[in-house]
N, C-alpha and C positions, 0 to 999 in steps of 0.2 A: 495407521495401517489397520484395515478391516480384515477380520478373520472369519472365514466361512463357518456357519453354524456346525456343519458336519465335522469340519476340522477341529473346531473347539471341543466338540463332544469326544473325539478321539483323544485329544490332549487331556481332557478331564479324566477319562478312564485311565490313561497312563499315569497321571499324577496321583490318582486315588490308590492305584496298585503300589506306587512308590512309597506313599505315606504309610500304607499298611505294612509293607515290608520292613520299614525302619521302626515299626513299633507303635505307630499312632493307632488308637482304637478306632475301629471301623465306623462307629456311630459319629464320632467327632470329625474324622477325616472326610466322610461322605457329606456331612452337613456343610463343612467349610468349602469343599470343592463345589458342591451343588449351589450353594448360595452365591459364591463368586461367579460361577458360570451363568447363573440366572441374571446377575447384575450386569455382566458383560453383554448378554444377549438382549435383554429388555430394558436396560437402564438401571442405575443404582437404586433409585427409590422403588420402582415397580418390582425389580428382582428381589429385593429384600422383603418386600411385603408378601410376595408369592411364597418365598421360603418360610416366612412366619406363619402363613395360613396352613401350610401342609401338616405340621404336627397336630393341630387341632382337628383338622379334617380326618386324619387317620385315627385319632383317639376316639372320636364319637362314632366310629364304625361299630355297630352292635356286635358283629361277628367276632371282633377281637376280645369281647368279654368272656369268650369261652376259654381263653388261655389261663387266667388265674384259677378258674374252676378245675381245669385238668391238672394244673401244677399242685393245687391244694390236695386233690385226691391222692397224689403220690406221697406227699409228706404225711398225711393222716394215715395212709395205709401202713406206713412203717411203724407208727406208734400203735396201730391196731393189732400188730403182731401177724399181719397177713403174710409177710415175707417168710418168717420162720415156719409158719404152718404150710405154706406152699412148698418150701424146700423139703420139709420132713415127709410130706405126702409123696412127692416125686422121688425122694430117696427110697422109700419103702417099696414103691411100685416098680422102679426102674433100676435100682441098685444092683440087681443080679446080672445085668448086661455087662459086657466088657466096657470099661470106662463108665460104668453106671452112674457114679456120683457126678461126673461131668455132664452126662446126658440129663440127669435130674436137675442140674443147675440150669441147663438151657430151658427146660420146660417151666421151672420155677420162675426164672426171669421172664419168660413169655407170659406167665400168669400175672406176675407183678406189673408187666407192661400194660396189661389191660386195666390197671387201676393207677397208672402213673403217666406223667407227661414229660419226664426228663430223663434222658439216658445217663446223665452223670449221677443222678440219684440212684438209679438201678445199679450202676457200677459200684458206688460206694457201699450200698446196702449189702450186696452179695459178696463183695470183698470181705465184709465182716462176717457174713453168715456161712458162705459156702467154702471159701478157701481154707479156713482152719479145719473143716471136716475132711476135705480132700487130702490135705497134707497129713492129717492124722491117720488116714487110711493108706498112706504111702504113695500117693499120686505124685507124678512128676510136677514140680512147681511151675514149670513153663505152661504145661497144659492147664493146671488149676487156674493160674492167673489169666491165661489167654481165653479160656472159655467164659470167664466172668466178663472180661472186656468185650468179647465178641457178642455174648448174649445180651449185654446192655444195649447194643445197637438195635435190638428188636424193639426197644422202647420207642424209637422214633417212627416205627412202622405200624405196630399194633396200637390202635386207638386206646386211650386218648393221645393224640400226637400233636405237639405244638407246631412241628414243621409242616404237617399237612394243612393245618389251619392257616399258617402264613402263606403257603402255596395257593390255597383256595382264595384268599383275600387278594393276592397280587394278580392272579389270572382270572378272577371273577368266576370261578367254578364253585359248584355246590360243596360246601365244607362237609355237610352230612354225607354225601355220596363218597367223598374222598376218605372219610373216616371209616365208613362201612367197607370200602374197597380194600383197606389196609389189612383186614383180618386174614383173608386167605393167603396173601403173599407172606405175611408174618409167620403163619403156621408152616407154610411151605419152606421158608427159610430155616425154621427150627428143625424140620425134617432133614434138610441138607446138612445142617450142623451135626445132627445125630449120626448120619451116614459117615461123615468125616471122622468123628470120634470113634465109631465102631471099627473103621478100617485101621486107624492109628493104633488102637489098643489090641486089635486082633493080630496085627503085624508085630507089635512090641508090647507084650502083656505088662511089662514093668511100668508102662505109662499110667495104667489104672486098672487095678484088679477088681473083679466083681465083688459086691457086698452081698453076702447071703445071710440067712438066718431069720428073716422076717416071716411070720406066719400069715395066713390069709386073714384071720381076725385082726392082727396088728395092722395090716394094710388097710382094711376097711375102717378101722378105728381112726385112721389119719384123714379120712375124707371129709368129716364135718368141718374141720378147720379150713377147708378150701371153699366152703359154701359162700363166704363173703365175696370171694373173687367171682364165682359163678353169678351171684346176684348182681354185682356191679356190671359185669359183662352184659348180662341180659338187659339191664336197664338202659345202658348206653347204646348197645347194638340194636336192639329191637325198636326202641323209641325213635332212633334216627332212621332205621331201615324202612319202617312203615309210616314215618311222618307224624308220629304221635307227639314229638317234641323237637324243638330246634336243638342244634348241638350245644348251645349255651344252657338250655333248660335240662338237657340230658346230663351235662357236666355238673350242674347244680344238684340234680337228684342223686347222681353218683357220689358227690362230695358229702351230701347229707347222710347217705347210707353208710359210708365209711366212717363218718364222724360218730354216728350212733354206735357202730361196732367198736370204735376206739374207746368210747366212753364205757361201754360194757366190759371191755378188756382192761379197764383200770387206768386209762389215760388221765393224767393230772394237768392242772393249769400250766405249770412250766413247760410241759411237753406240747400242749395246745398252743401256747404262746410261741414256742420255737417253730412249730409248723406254720403258723400264720406269718411270722417274721421272715422265714425262709421263702415262703410263697411270695410275699411282698417284694423281697429283694430280687428274686429271679424274674418276677413280672416286670419290675422297674427296669431291669437290664434289657429284657426283650423289647419293651416299649421304647426305650431310648434308642436302640438299634433301628427299630422301625421308623422312628421320627427322622433320624439322621439320614438313613439310606433313601427314604422316600423323597427328601429334598433333592438328593442327587438324581433320583429317577425322574423327577419333574424336569430337572435340567436336561437330561438326556432326551426327554420328550420334546422339549423346545428345540433341541439341536437336530432332531429328526433322525437320530442314529438307529433306533430299533427298526423303523420302516425301511431305511436304506439297506441295513444289513439283511433283513428278511428278503428284500427284493434281489439282492446280489446272490445270496445263498441259493435261493430257488431257481436262479438262472444258470447255475453251474451244471455242466453236462456230466453229472455223476449220479449213481443210484441214491435214493433217499436214505438207504441203510448206511451208506458210507458217511453221509453228513451226520446221521444219528450217532454213529460210533465216534465221530470226531467230537460231538457234544459230550458224550460220555467221558472221553479223555479229558476234556476241559474241566468238567466238574470234579473228576478225580484229582486233578492237579490243584485246582482252586481250593478244594475241600481240605487239603493238607495245611493251608495257611489261613483260611477264613472260617469263622464259625457259621454253622448251617443257616440260621435265620438271616444273618447278614448276607451270606452268599446268595441265598434265594432272592432276597430283596434287591440285591445289586444286579444279578444276571438275568432274572426272568423277564423283566421288561424288554430285554434285547433278544433273549433266546426263545421265549414262548411264541412270538409271532412267526419265527422260523419253523418251529415244530408244528404249529397250526397250518402253516402254508404247505408243509410236506404231507399233511393229511393224517397225522397221528392223533390218537385219542388223548385228550387232555387229562382225563382221570388216570389213565394208565401211565402217562408220562410223569405225573406227580408221584406215583408210587415208585417208579424207576429212580427219580431224582432222590427221594428219601433213602432208597437202598444205596445209591451211589454215595450219598453223604455218610451213610453208615460205614462204608469202606474207608472213606477219607478220615473219619474220626478215629480209625484204628491205625492209620498209616503214619510212618515217620515223615517229616521231623516233628510235627505237632502231636498227633494222636491223642486227642483230649482225654478220652476214656482210659487210655493207657496210663496217663499221669494221675488220673483219679484213683485207679487201682493201686498204683505205686504209693500215692499219698496215704492210703489206708494201710497198705502192706509194704512199708519201706524195706522190709527184709528181702523182698523180691525186687531185684533191680529192674530199671526201665528196659535195659538191654534184654533181659530174660523175658520180660512181658512181650516186647516186640517180636522176639523169636517165637513165642508161644502163639501169637495171633496169626501167623502166616497161613497155617492150614485153614483158618476160618475166613481169611481174605480169599483164598482159593474157592472156598465154599460159596462165598458171596458172589464171586465172578460167575460161578456155575448157576447160581440162582438168577442173576441178571440175564444170563444167556437164555435160560428157560423162560423167564418173563417176557423177553424180547421175542423169542420164537413162538411162544404161546401166550399172547396177551389175554386169552380167555381166563387164565388163572386169576387175573386181577378183576375182570369185568363180569364173571359169571354170576356172582351174587346179585349184582345190580340188575343184570338181565333177568334173573329168575324172579326178582321182586317186581319186575315190570317198571 
């Protein structure tokens, strides 16, 4: 019996989802289904040879070399003491507001996000740094844990961002433009978080009392500790914005800068070794997912599924916004069960042609997807960053953290609504730079 390529592609997608649901890691499930599908479509020998070539072809992509640089920046930043300095400065300048320590956490995480490439690292670091300070000040534990988990999702939006790099590689968009475009939405998202915290603590002051008593000299004294963040932001942002360096070169310069700062702050060999090993581990995980899913993506290409789906969707007699909102819903659902990199690799070859056919800006859509993934990483049943926070603070239950993140999920929905209604929030920096 001969199976039509399109039918085989649909069966392959269903099989992959089933394997992921039963607990098979996406890298291995995607590679197995993709290799089998290629073998059925092109013959056993040619199919397996095609599957074998894909990992090498993806690894030699120069753009992927930016990932270990961005991840290394984050781990070195922790040992350089940048996280503690950022939180202390934000605390002194913003603590007087209702919920001031929670607001300070948002902006400290935003600052750390500019020198980090992993939201799990941000969640773990600030669960250690910020939650004890908030609990000591009498803050509601759900708010304290929720703001750390939600703030960590900014790490995927504010460059350096591994997800934006992966999106750029899959969709063949400029990684530099994507990284630059992430700054404004990231800061806008932090503003919306601030508004939500202010409303919560104004309505119920027991959630988080203001912290007063810092003098102006004490506030200004905290600023020099934030200079490393400013320096790294300037290096990465302006070198990519004006084309002075590729994203990989900008990441390498940023890593060198943070490395020197870490040495000046007393980083020893065991700490450097730990940072390098953690970078290698996370990079290996990401690359393994890339290899496996790209084999599956090649199978979908041979089956013709992306082109057929794009043609069908664009022929529907509904407004493009309806289709876009349906895509949003799909990503919110998938993101609760799939890791971001794997989800992007798995879905974009099918979804991106649809988005392009509908006439939406690909850079803007990349930012939207990263923000949607941020909501998904907070949402049950998986909620990856929620479990990271719980792992660092087991005294705060997972149930309490999930209750604490709901106001921030509402804030994220508001942010996505604003970015959809006003895409200029994403694109104005690129347009201003010409």
